[in-house]
N, C-alpha and C positions, 0 to 999 in steps of 0.2 A: 519050329524040327522038331521033329519025337528023339534022333540021334544028338548022343555029345560031340560035335568033330572031333578029330582026331588030330595029331599033331601035323602039323605041312598041310591039312586042309585048307583050302579059300573059304573065306564064308562074306556074308554080305548082309550089315544090320539092318534088320527087318521096317519097314516103315511105322510110322507112330502108328497108321487109322488101321494096319494090319493088327497091329499088336490088339491097340486098344477093342477092335472089332471080337479077337479072339478073349483074349483076358478083361476087359474092363477098364474101365478109369476111377479110382478109389477118390474120395471125398477132397480130396485133398490135392488130388490130379496126377496120382502114380499110379503107371502099370506096375502090377505086379504078377508075373509069369510065375505061374501055379508051379509046386514044389518046388522050388531054384532058391535056394538061399546060400551064403556064404559057409566057412568051413568055422564058423562062431555062430553059425545056425543065422541069423539073421537073414529076412530075405530080402531080396536082391529087388529095388523096383528099377522101371525104368522111365526117369522122371521128365517133366517139358524140356529143363536145362538140356538134355541127351537128343533131343529133336537133331539138329542140328548131325550128330551124326548115323543118322538116316539113312541108307542107301551107298557109306561107304565101306570098302571090303579093305579083308584083310586075312595076313596069311596067320593060321594057330601057330602060338612055338608054345605055347605050354598048355596044360588044361586041369585045374588041380577041381573037383570034384565037378559041378557044372560051372565053374568059371572058364573065363577065354581069357590067355593072355596072345599078344601079339599086337595088338589095335592101338599099342601109342599113344592111349590117352589115360585121365586121370579115372577116368568113369570106371565100376564093373558090372562089366559085360556075361552075359549067362549065356548057358545056350538059344534056351527057347527066343532069343531075343533076337540072332543072327540064322540066316538059310544057307546050306551049302552050295557052292557056285561048283559047276562043273568046269573044270578047268581043260575037259575036251572038247569043249564048244566053242568055235570059235567065234569072232566076236562079228558081226555082221558088216563091220566095215573092212575087215579083208577078206567077208565074202564076196561083200561088190566090188573090191580091190581085183579079186581071181578072179570073176566072176567078164569085170570089163577085158579082161585080156583075150577072151573070146569071142566078144560085142556084147557082152551080154550085160544089161545092167550100165 
């Protein structure tokens, strides 16, 4: 994601393979999204212990620099570790239930 999400945006934590393909994996097994550091200037990696977060969604409650808050974990999540979810797009199960009303699907 190129843009930093805003407070109130719904985001999804990107898949490990997607980030690894874009940024590579260090010899220590970390993914370092480019140009993202915390307020102290340290690079913020995505590590293997964080893989279970992939695919989880959350609403951004605060943004400080590149760091996003609202995910309710102890990990530091930055803007390049997530993708924006369009809240206006209906979930497919909702669409299928609607179509059933009219004899579809």
